[in-house]
C-alpha positions, 0 to 999 in steps of 0.5 A: 194675369196668366192665360188660365186666370184670363179664361177663369175670370170671364165676362159673365153678363152684358147689358144694353149699355155695355156694362159688364160684371165678373164672375168666377166659373167653377168646375161641375160634375154634371154626371151626378147632378144631371143624369140625362146630360150628354157631354159634347166633344171639344169644338163640336158645335151645339145642335140647332133648335128647329124653327117652325111657323105657327100652326094657327091653333090659338088654344094649343098647348102642344108642339106643332105635331100635336103630340108633345106637350109644352112644359115651359116657354123661353122668350128672346129678342132678335137684336140683329136688325138695325143694330149699331156695331157696338150693339152688334157685338153684344148681340152676337155674344148673346146669340152665342150663349143662347145657342150654346144654352139651348144645345146644352138643354137638348144634351139634357134630354129636353126637346125644343121648338122655336116660333117667331112672334105673330105680333113682333117679328123681332121676338121668338118663343122657344118651347120646351118639351120634357120626354118621359124618360127625361122626366123619370130621371129628374123625378128621381133626382128630385125625389118627387112623390108619385101614386103607387096605388089608389087610396082605399081608406074611407075618408073621415069627416068632421062636424066642421066639414059638414057645415062648410061643404055647402060653400065649396064649389059643386063637384059637378063643376070641379071634379074631386081628385082621386086620392093615392098612396104615394112614394118617392119615385124610382126609375128602376121601379117604374112598374110598381108605380100606378102608371095608367097613362104615361102622358098623364102620369106626371102633372103639368105642375110636375113637368114645369117644375122639373123643366125649370130645374133643368133650365137652372143647370144647363151650362151656357158656356163650356170650355173643357171641364169649365162650365158656366151656368145659372139661367138668372144670369142669362135673364139679367144679361138680356139673353132671354126675356123670361121663362114661364109655363103656360096657362091652359086656356083663357080665364074667361073663355073655355077652351075647345081643345079636347085635351085641355082640362080648363083649370084656369077657366074653373079657377076664375069662375069658382074662386077668383071671380068676385061673385064667388066671394062667399065660397070656400077655396078649392085648395086642391085645384089651386095646388094642382095648377099653381103648386104647393107654395101658392096653395099653402099661402091661400090656405093660411090666408083663408084660415086667418080670415075665418078666425078673424070673424070671431075677433071681429064680432067681439071687437064690434060688440066692445065698440057698440058698448063704448059708443052707447056708454060714452055719455054715462061714463064717470070719466066723461061725465066729471070732465064735462060737468061745469062744477067739476071739470069746469072748476079745474084749471090746467097748467099751460101746455107750452112755455110760450103763448100758451095760456091756462085752461080749464079741464072741461074744454076737452069734454068732446075729446073725452067722450070720444076717448070713452068709446075706445077706453072703457070696461069692455076694452079690458075684456077685449084685451084678455080675449085677444091675448087668448085668441091669438094663441088659439089661432096659432095652435089651430093653424099648426093643426090644420097645416099638419093636415095639409102637409099629410094630404099634399105629401110634403111632410119630408119635403125639406129633408128629401126633395129640396135641391141646392140653389144653382147660385150655391152649386156654382161657387162650391170650390172649397172642400169640407168634411161632413161629420154626419155623412163621413164624406168630403163635400164641396162648399162655397166658402170656408168657416171664416168666410161664412162668419164674415158673410153673416156678420156683414148681414147682421151689421147692415140690418142693425144700421137700417134699424138704427136709421129707422129709430133716428127717423122716429126720433125726428118725428118726435122732435117735429111733434114737439115743435109743431105742437107749439106752432099749432097752439099759437096758430089755431088759437089766433085763427079761431079768434080771427075767424068766428065762423070756425069757432064751433070746430075748436072742440075738434081741431085741437093742437094735439089732433093737428099735430097727431095727424100731420105727424102720422102722415109724415111717418107713413111717407117715411115708412114707404120711402125706407121700405123701397130702399131697404128692399134692395139692400136686403136682397143684396145682403142675402145674395151675399150670404149665399144660402144653400137652398131656396127655402133657406134663402127665402127664410133669411130674406124674410127674417131681415125684411120683417125685422126692418118692417117691424121696427118701421111700422110699429116704432112710432105706435110703441112710442105713442102707446108706452112712452109719450106723456109718461115723463113730463115732469110736474107744474113749474118743472117740466121735462125738456129735450135737448135742454130747449124743447119741452117734452109733449104730453098726452091729452088729459084722457091719455094717448089712446085717441092718438094711438087710434089715429096713428093706426087708422092712418097707417092701416088705411094708407097701407091698404090703399097703396098696396091695392094700387100696386098689386091690382091697378098697376098690373091691370094698366100695364097689361092694358097699355101693352095690349093697346101698343101691340094691337094687331089686326083681327085677322091674326090669331095669337098663340097661347104662349104669346097671349101669356107673354102679354101678361105681367111677370110674378116678380122675384120675391113672389109671395113675400109682399103677400105674406108681409102685408098680412103679417103686418096687419096681424101685428096691428090687429093683435099688438094694439087692438086695445086702442082700436077694437074695430081693427079686426073687423076692418081686417076681416073686410080687407081680407075677404077682398084680399083673397079674391083680389090675389086670386084674380091677380094671379089667375088673370093678370100675371103669367103662370107661376112655375109651381114650387113645393113648400112644407109650410109658411116657412119663416112666417111661422116663428115670426107670428109666434114672436108677434103673438107673444109680444101681443100678450105683453102689449095688451097687458101694458 
């Protein structure tokens, strides 16, 4: 290998145990990407970050001078003390990268200030401030829309707003924001924009977003024209622990700082607090504090919950009708009648040890079946087919209103920038037939085809693996039905006190419950494994923008989750008991195991059992993962790092004690709700109470998610989003399939 190749194939990141990975550096023209970047001559040392002592003000959101606002905080650990020789060399390499990276940030026009931790002397916090000139430069790069004059048009109100306004927080508590006409920012036309106060012109969310943009594009290793960048590499290599914007105050205590808006305190009291469960969500304040991406999720979740109330009311009515008519149903009366059902002798349900039986032995199960399978079920299935279509169309309308009000109509076309991981590997040239210019891309047409083919084949392999697991559960059903048929019969004969339960503990019911539990366990295991595979495939495909990345990952994950969660339900609803042969000539699997049959009334009761176990188990597990675990981690962390009451902890250190939001962000929140949407619409004919249970769950879910991101997690870096992304076509696909399954 030549000396030049040695320089290119440089070690990119190191972990604590010395593991390394290779990364190809690419030549980057920073004059186009970073207008404030000032290159340093070769050999010139990077400027040092000024280190200051904490000034003792725990609520401060500014540097020690009280003038420069903190837009982002970096955290790192000083490993120089008590380090072995091997770890010492790793630390020196991390320190060199950190110094180069921080020097690059200052070259980009960012001001830095470092402070040692009050709790742990090994921890250091580097505070970032974006001056006004730097903000103007990057606002133009990101095409951020900013106000040009106040909106003087009279707002339009509707009958719906007149009804819901009584449930919104009082305007005395959450002041209504002034509306403006906006335009994409241009630095050379600053005088045309509505700059009332330079410090307030860019909101904290905008400032943090631009700071994170710079963070991802500042090089951490420079050799001539070769520059390595990408903040995620520094996080993975342990150079930094995290980067996050600050919460503006404690969630349960109002800040005494005159410049603090106390938006976190307001959000907790008026939105995240369980006492506010009946209130409408303050979406504009959520957008201002957390960004459009978070607010559009809560807007969709709130709209979905409101629409569920109508479906829940109709479903509850169908359930009550079925419960009232279960005794008078023609089907249950004939099955239970000794002169009708008692005279019909049924064939054995297995080849060995299964006797003939009379139809009226299923009297109680027939009555239970009539609760869910009645004339009301037909009406409800038709209603849900109409409801799901109206839900999507009304949501599109509401989403268009939010896009207009939040200035995200042209976001994807104008504002979204390429991912730094994409930019770093743009080494191939390609002619763009639209712009008529040469542009750099990370792969050739053949390379892109290979990456996409690899992703598709991997997803198909995992889907086939799920189908194989479903077949395994079916074989379990076939085998265990015979076992339960023998064991339950002998057990009831040996224990006379169990005789009253023979109507309820049937072989079908025992097989169904145990198979559903096994299916749920398989679902959870495959989910955890496939998540890592899907992320790896999407990283390998190298999408251009973050929206493309999230859409690609969303589609992969949902295809897998769809087959994982719904395959067993589709089997019970449409395939089980449909091909069983006739008396004397049953159908066999693998020429040995007799195909299983439904209960004489059908498989609807078993499908209800399957849905109940999966929906309940999933809800319980999600709440443990989303609520209990972060809360426990925060409590344990605070106990382990408890300091004397005389010490004052700064705002940035209080926030670091909270949990990080995670790489996938809102993905699992959307996934949980879309999977629930599938259960509510696809198989609702078997379980009319599903919309009611979903409504109750969602009323809690809104407040739980709000409480979680407001109190238990570090503040999320604000991001813009035009809509709910790939979830929109996914919901449309589920809606089309729901109409077909309800007809079936």
